[in-house]
C-alpha positions in Angstrom: 16.9 17.1 86.3 15.3 13.7 85.0 11.8 14.7 84.3 13.1 18.3 82.8 15.0 16.2 80.4 11.7 13.6 79.6 9.4 16.7 79.0 12.1 18.4 76.4 12.1 14.8 74.5 8.3 14.6 74.8 8.0 17.9 73.1 10.7 17.0 70.2 8.3 13.8 69.5 5.5 15.9 69.1 7.1 18.2 66.7 8.6 15.4 64.5 5.3 14.2 64.6 3.5 17.0 63.6 6.1 18.0 60.5 5.6 14.4 59.3 1.8 14.9 58.7 2.2 18.1 57.3 4.7 16.3 54.3 2.4 13.9 53.4 5.1 11.2 53.4 2.9 8.7 55.1 0.5 11.1 56.4 -1.5 11.9 53.4 -0.5 15.8 53.5 0.1 18.1 50.7 3.3 18.7 48.8 4.5 22.2 50.2 5.7 23.3 46.7 9.6 23.3 47.1 11.6 22.1 44.0 14.9 20.4 43.7 18.0 20.9 41.5 19.7 17.7 40.9 23.2 18.0 39.5 24.8 15.7 36.9 28.1 17.5 36.9 29.0 20.5 39.6 32.8 21.8 37.9 33.3 23.0 34.1 37.1 23.0 33.1 37.7 25.7 30.4 41.2 26.8 29.0 42.5 30.3 29.0 41.1 31.7 25.3 38.0 33.7 25.5 35.2 31.9 24.0 35.7 28.7 25.0 32.7 27.0 26.6 31.5 24.0 28.5 28.1 22.3 29.9 26.5 21.5 33.1 23.6 19.2 33.1 21.0 19.3 35.9 17.3 17.9 36.5 14.7 20.1 38.1 11.8 19.5 39.7 10.2 22.9 38.9 11.2 26.3 37.6 14.8 27.7 38.2 16.8 30.8 37.4 20.7 31.1 37.3 22.7 33.9 39.6 25.9 34.5 38.0 28.5 35.3 40.7 31.2 36.6 37.8 29.1 38.5 35.0 32.5 40.1 33.7 34.2 36.8 32.8 31.3 34.4 32.1 28.3 34.1 30.2 25.8 31.6 30.9 22.7 30.2 28.7 19.7 30.1 29.4 19.7 31.7 33.0 16.2 30.3 33.7 13.7 27.7 32.8 11.1 25.4 33.6 11.0 21.8 35.2 12.7 18.8 33.6 16.2 17.8 32.1 18.4 20.8 31.3 21.8 21.9 29.9 23.6 25.3 30.6 25.9 26.2 28.1 29.0 28.2 30.0 31.2 30.3 28.3 34.4 32.6 29.2 34.4 36.2 28.4 37.8 37.3 30.1 41.6 35.5 29.9 42.7 34.4 33.0 46.1 36.4 33.6 46.5 35.0 37.3 49.3 32.8 38.0 47.2 29.8 38.8 44.0 28.1 38.0 40.8 30.4 38.9 37.6 29.0 40.2 34.4 31.2 39.2 31.2 30.0 40.2 27.3 30.4 39.5 24.6 29.0 41.5 21.0 27.2 40.1 18.5 28.3 42.4 14.9 26.1 42.0 11.5 27.9 43.1 11.6 27.8 46.7 14.6 25.4 47.3 18.3 25.3 48.1 20.5 26.6 45.5 23.4 24.0 43.9 26.7 25.9 43.2 28.8 24.9 40.0 32.6 25.7 39.9 34.0 26.9 36.6 37.7 26.1 36.7 39.6 28.3 34.4 43.4 27.7 33.3 45.6 30.7 33.1 47.6 31.6 30.2 51.1 31.3 31.8 52.4 29.7 35.3 55.4 31.5 36.4 56.7 28.9 39.5 58.4 32.2 41.7 57.1 35.7 41.0 59.8 37.6 43.2 63.8 37.1 43.1 65.8 38.7 45.5 69.4 39.3 43.3 72.7 39.5 44.9 74.2 42.8 44.7 77.1 41.8 42.5 74.6 40.2 39.8 74.0 36.5 39.2 72.1 34.4 36.8 68.6 33.8 37.4 66.4 31.0 35.9 62.6 31.8 35.7 60.5 28.5 34.8 57.6 28.9 32.9 54.5 26.7 31.9 52.3 27.6 29.0 50.0 25.8 26.5 51.1 28.4 23.8 52.7 27.1 20.9 53.7 30.5 19.4 56.3 33.4 20.1 56.4 34.5 23.1 57.5 37.7 24.3 58.7 39.7 27.6 57.5 43.3 28.8 59.4 45.1 31.0 59.5 48.3 33.1 60.9 49.8 36.4 64.9 49.1 36.7 64.8 46.0 34.8 66.5 47.9 31.7 69.6 48.5 33.7 69.7 45.3 35.4 69.8 42.5 33.0 72.7 42.4 30.7 71.6 39.4 28.2 69.4 36.4 28.7 71.4 33.5 27.8 68.6 31.7 26.0 67.7 32.3 22.2 66.2 35.4 22.6 66.9 39.1 21.1 65.4 42.8 21.6 62.3 42.9 19.1 59.8 45.1 18.0 60.3 48.1 20.4 62.4 49.1 23.6 59.8 47.1 25.9 59.9 44.0 23.8 62.3 41.0 24.1 61.1 38.0 21.9 61.6 34.7 23.1 62.0 31.1 22.3 58.9 29.4 20.8 57.0 28.5 23.6 55.4 25.2 24.4 54.5 23.4 27.8 57.9 24.0 30.3 60.5 26.1 29.6 63.2 27.9 31.4 64.8 31.2 30.6 68.3 32.4 32.3 68.7 36.2 32.9 72.5 37.2 33.5 71.8 40.4 35.9 74.5 43.0 36.2 76.0 44.2 39.9 74.4 47.2 41.3 76.7 49.8 41.8 73.8 52.5 42.7 73.3 53.5 46.2 69.6 52.5 46.0 67.6 49.2 45.5 66.8 48.3 42.1 63.4 47.1 41.2 63.1 45.7 37.7 59.6 43.9 36.5 58.3 42.0 33.7 55.6 39.9 32.0 55.3 37.3 29.5 53.2 38.1 26.6 52.0 36.5 23.8 53.0 38.9 20.6 50.0 38.5 18.5 47.4 38.1 21.3 48.5 40.8 24.2 45.4 39.5 26.3 47.3 36.2 27.1 49.9 37.5 29.7 51.1 36.5 32.9 51.4 37.5 36.4 54.1 39.9 37.2 57.8 38.9 37.9 60.0 40.9 40.1 63.3 41.2 40.5 64.5 43.1 43.6 68.6 43.8 44.0 70.3 45.5 47.0 73.0 47.7 46.3 76.6 46.6 46.9 77.4 48.7 50.1 74.8 48.9 52.7 76.0 51.8 55.6 75.3 52.0 59.4 74.8 55.2 61.2 76.9 55.8 64.5 75.8 59.1 65.5 72.0 59.6 66.3 72.5 63.1 68.4 70.6 65.2 65.3 67.2 62.3 65.9 63.9 64.7 66.3 65.7 67.9 65.5 62.7 70.2 64.2 63.1 73.4 61.6 60.6 75.6 60.2 60.5 75.9 56.2 57.2 78.0 55.9 55.0 80.0 58.1 51.5 81.1 57.1 50.8 84.3 56.4 47.3 86.8 56.1 45.2 83.4 57.2 43.9 82.8 60.5 46.0 79.4 61.6 48.2 77.8 58.9 47.7 73.8 57.6 50.5 71.6 59.3 52.7 69.8 56.8 55.2 68.0 58.6 58.0 66.4 56.0 60.5 63.5 57.3 62.8 61.0 56.0 63.2 57.5 55.9 66.3 55.3 55.4 69.0 58.5 55.8 72.2 58.0 57.9 73.9 59.9 59.7 76.3 60.7 57.0 73.3 61.6 54.7 72.0 64.0 57.3 75.9 65.4 58.1 76.4 65.9 54.1 73.3 68.2 53.9 71.7 65.5 51.5 68.6 65.2 53.9 67.8 68.9 54.2 68.2 69.1 50.2 65.7 66.1 49.7 63.2 67.6 52.3 63.4 71.0 50.8 63.1 69.5 47.2 59.7 67.7 48.9 58.5 70.5 49.8 59.2 73.0 46.8 57.4 70.1 44.9 54.1 70.5 47.2 53.8 74.1 46.1 54.7 73.5 42.1 51.3 73.0 40.7 47.8 74.6 41.0 45.9 75.6 43.2 48.6 75.0 45.9 51.2 77.7 44.1 48.2 80.4 45.0 47.9 79.2 48.7 51.2 79.0 50.0 50.5 81.3 52.5 48.2 79.0 54.3 50.5 76.7 55.4 53.2 76.1 57.7 55.7 73.2 57.2 58.4 72.1 59.1 60.8 69.1 58.7 61.4 66.5 61.3 64.9 64.9 61.1 65.0 61.2 61.6 68.2 59.1 61.4 67.8 55.7 60.3 70.1 52.5 61.3 70.4 51.8 57.6 70.3 53.9 54.0 68.9 51.1 52.6 64.9 49.7 52.4 64.8 45.8 52.7 64.1 42.5 54.8 67.4 42.8 55.7 67.7 46.1 56.9 66.5 48.5 59.6 64.9 52.2 59.0 63.8 54.5 61.2 59.9 54.6 59.9 60.1 51.0 58.9 59.1 51.5 55.3 58.3 48.5 53.5 57.6 48.3 49.7 55.5 45.6 47.9 57.1 42.4 46.4 54.5 41.7 43.6 55.2 44.9 41.5 52.5 47.3 42.8 52.8 51.1 43.6 52.5 50.0 47.9 55.0 51.7 49.8 54.4 52.3 53.7 55.5 52.2 57.1 54.7 52.4 60.8 51.8 54.9 61.3 52.3 55.2 65.2 56.0 56.0 64.6 55.4 58.9 62.0 53.0 59.8 64.4 55.3 60.4 67.4 58.1 62.0 65.0 55.5 64.5 63.7 54.3 65.6 67.5 58.4 67.1 67.9 57.2 69.8 65.4 53.2 70.0 66.4 53.0 71.2 70.2 49.7 71.4 70.3 47.6 68.1 70.2 45.0 69.9 67.9 47.2 70.6 64.8 47.5 66.7 64.1 43.4 66.9 63.6 44.3 68.2 59.8 48.1 67.7 59.6 49.8 66.3 56.2 52.5 63.9 57.4 54.9 63.0 54.5 57.6 60.6 54.3 60.2 61.1 51.6 61.9 57.6 51.2 65.9 57.7 50.1 64.9 55.0 47.7 64.5 55.0 43.6 61.7 52.6 43.3 58.7 54.1 41.5 56.1 54.0 44.2 53.6 55.8 46.7 50.8 55.3 49.2 48.7 57.7 51.5 46.9 56.8 54.3 44.1 59.6 54.1 41.8 59.2 57.6 38.3 60.6 57.2 35.8 61.0 60.4 32.4 61.3 60.2 32.5 64.9 61.7 33.3 67.2 58.7 33.2 71.1 59.4 32.1 73.5 57.1 31.5 71.2 54.5 34.5 69.9 54.3 36.0 66.7 55.2 38.1 66.1 58.7 41.2 64.3 59.8 45.0 63.7 58.8 47.2 62.2 56.4 50.3 60.3 55.8 51.8 59.6 52.6 55.1 57.5 51.7 57.1 58.8 48.8 60.4 57.6 47.6 62.6 60.4 46.6 65.1 59.3 43.8 62.9 58.3 40.6 61.3 60.4 37.7 58.3 60.3 39.3 58.6 62.2 42.6 57.2 65.4 41.7 53.9 64.0 40.5 53.6 62.0 43.4 53.9 64.6 45.7 51.3 66.0 43.7 49.2 62.9 43.3 49.7 61.5 46.8 50.6 64.0 49.4 48.1 66.9 47.7 45.9 65.2 46.0 45.0 61.8 48.2 46.7 63.8 51.5 45.3 67.2 51.5 42.5 67.2 49.0 41.2 63.8 50.4 40.5 62.8 46.8 40.3 59.5 45.3 41.6 57.7 42.1 40.3 58.4 38.9 41.5 55.4 36.9 39.5 52.1 36.4 41.4 48.8 34.5 41.8 50.6 31.3 44.8 52.8 32.5 46.8 50.1 34.3 46.7 46.4 33.1 46.8 45.3 36.6 44.1 47.4 38.3 41.0 46.0 39.3 38.1 44.5 37.3 34.8 44.6 37.7 32.0 46.8 38.6 32.2 48.7 41.9 28.3 47.9 42.4 29.7 44.2 43.1 31.9 45.2 45.5 30.0 46.1 48.5 32.8 47.2 51.1 34.5 49.1 48.8 30.8 50.9 47.4 30.2 51.3 51.4 33.6 53.4 52.0 32.7 55.4 48.8 29.5 56.4 49.9 30.8 56.8 53.5 33.4 59.4 52.7 31.3 61.6 50.2 28.6 61.8 52.9 31.5 63.2 54.7 32.8 65.6 51.8 35.5 63.3 50.7 36.2 61.7 47.3 33.4 63.8 45.5 35.8 63.9 42.2 34.1 60.6 41.5 30.4 59.9 40.9 28.0 56.9 40.9 25.9 58.7 38.6 26.6 59.0 34.7 24.7 61.7 34.1 26.9 64.8 34.7 24.0 67.1 36.1 23.7 64.5 38.7 27.4 64.6 40.1 29.2 66.9 42.0 30.8 69.0 39.6 27.3 69.7 37.5 27.9 73.1 38.0 31.4 73.1 36.4 30.2 71.2 33.7 27.6 73.8 32.9 30.2 77.0 33.1 31.5 77.6 29.9 34.6 79.1 31.4 35.8 75.5 32.0 35.0 74.1 28.7 38.7 73.4 27.8 38.6 70.8 30.4 35.9 68.6 28.7 34.1 68.0 32.0 31.5 65.1 32.1 31.3 61.6 33.1 33.9 59.1 31.7 33.8 55.5 33.3 35.9 54.3 35.4 37.1 55.8 38.4 38.0 54.8 42.1 40.2 51.4 40.5 36.8 50.1 39.2 36.2 50.0 35.3 32.4 50.1 35.4 29.6 52.0 37.1 32.4 54.9 38.7 32.7 57.7 36.9 35.5 60.5 36.4 34.8 64.0 35.4 37.6 64.4 32.8 39.3 61.6 30.4 42.7 62.7 32.0 44.0 64.1 35.3 46.8 63.8 38.4 44.5 61.5 40.0 44.3 59.1 37.0 47.5 59.1 35.3 49.6 61.8 36.6 50.5 63.2 33.3 48.4 66.3 33.5 47.2 69.1 36.3 44.4 68.6 38.7 40.9 68.9 37.1 38.6 71.6 38.2 36.7 69.5 40.4 39.9 68.6 42.4 41.2 72.0 42.5 37.9 73.2 43.6 37.8 70.5 46.5 41.6 71.2 47.4 40.7 75.0 47.8 37.7 74.7 49.7 39.5 72.7 52.2 42.6 74.4 52.5 40.5 77.6 52.5 38.1 76.6 55.3 40.6 75.5 57.3 43.0 78.2 57.2 40.1 80.4 58.4 39.5 78.4 61.5 36.2 77.4 59.5 34.7 80.7 59.7 34.9 80.8 56.2 31.7 80.6 53.4 32.7 79.2 49.9 31.3 81.2 47.2 31.5 79.7 43.8 32.6 83.2 41.8 35.5 83.7 44.0 36.5 80.2 43.2 36.5 80.8 39.5 38.3 84.0 39.9 40.8 82.3 42.3 41.3 79.5 39.6 42.1 81.6 36.5 45.9 80.7 36.4 45.1 77.0 36.9 42.8 77.2 34.0 45.6 78.8 31.7 47.9 76.0 32.4 45.1 72.9 32.3 45.8 70.4 29.3 42.3 69.3 28.6 42.9 65.7 27.2 46.3 63.4 27.0 46.5 59.8 26.3 47.4 57.1 28.9 51.1 56.6 29.1 52.4 53.7 27.1 54.5 50.7 28.1 54.4 48.4 31.1 52.8 50.0 34.2 53.1 49.0 37.6 50.0 48.1 39.4 48.4 51.1 41.2 47.9 50.4 44.9 44.8 52.8 46.0 45.2 54.9 49.1 44.4 53.1 52.6 41.4 55.2 53.3 41.1 55.0 57.3 37.6 55.7 58.6 37.0 57.3 62.1 33.9 57.2 63.9 34.1 60.1 66.8 
């Protein structure tokens, strides 16, 4: 052992000696051409305003270049240069709408040398001490602490159930320019706003959300503040005898096999099942599935089942227990989801054949009124006959004005059609920012799904003739839909394109566009005929005639405060 260690040590000494002579530091060798950057300051502080700038000073022994990691938020000038002393000017391009100082970075890399990182810390417009408040069922006064450097009027913009939750704002304030604006006292530094919240006399959890807005410049916004209020009476089941009971609502006709749909309900107690409320809500969900084209015209291709799930409590919250363990997001987004394994186990009570689960659509309707909806579409790497394979689970609350369109967007669009969202940041004030090309994980997910025939209602190509809807774009029979490439899709505002300005997969306020209808039609028909079916374009055009007559070509985005959209939870399976 001793001799072995001596040999290693001797070898190391030889290597060190060789390296030393090559660098010329005492050995007389030549320089290796590497440059170095020396920073005078490695951080810059910027205020929240757009257009504010700071500088970084450094010296370089050779040529250098800048890599901007946040091009949508910062501009840097110059971006390259020669050896010597240098000063870069860094300017903000976007407002910091988060609830804390955000750190943005760029690097300065010398020719052949090591890059040095510079951090830009940008202040937020507003800092809110707490973004989520649990309100007592009987009501209470709630104080929200706000800090800001603004010295002008501040408003709140609200949505959800907030209008029915609050009675007054104790501080000096009044309802001002519109039903979603409330004028606050003049702001400067730290303030306390005290709301008087009314009792919740409904049978559902109330969720109100609002944000602070600088009235003369709506780019200056706070993060979302959420008020969640339980109902006064939470009830508990005592009879679980009907749990797991299966009913058949619809059977396929005229096709080889029916596509299985399993409808289940969460947060329904025994009394609501015995009273018929569970059955009525399930039937309503079934009716909504087929209230839109192309589903209306393919109703004969489905087998629809209902499975009874008896929950312990009739309210979804952290303090209650429900059959599918449903959870809502507490930061004002549309996220709602539950336990996947429990969903599968209940669905199997209706689907006796394990093979049926491969392309089943499972829908959990939630006994709640919050405006939410989330789907988990599974996409496998084994498509058949040019259509994507995999089952889906959707969670959709029942008692809100969006129940029907959420059944369309979530269950039909994401779940059955394996469609992508068609909105970018312009469709929601909280949606994701930036280019999809700067997000490799999401880009890879999209490419994988499209290689397996899912999410073909969005494109990375700006030329309509290079998109999946190129043939529809050239077909004059679809002129009314104004097909093209509209930037903003898959939640990204840049470098992802959707086929129409408006659609069911964007803002839920019009029908499915032509390519979405074609993708749903193709998948349903192929599965219903056990994949012994070939897509014919002219057959689809003829089939699609009722949908074209009902199409609303271009509609504006809904006004007012919108909840943050949450994309479907795509599950990729390699078999």
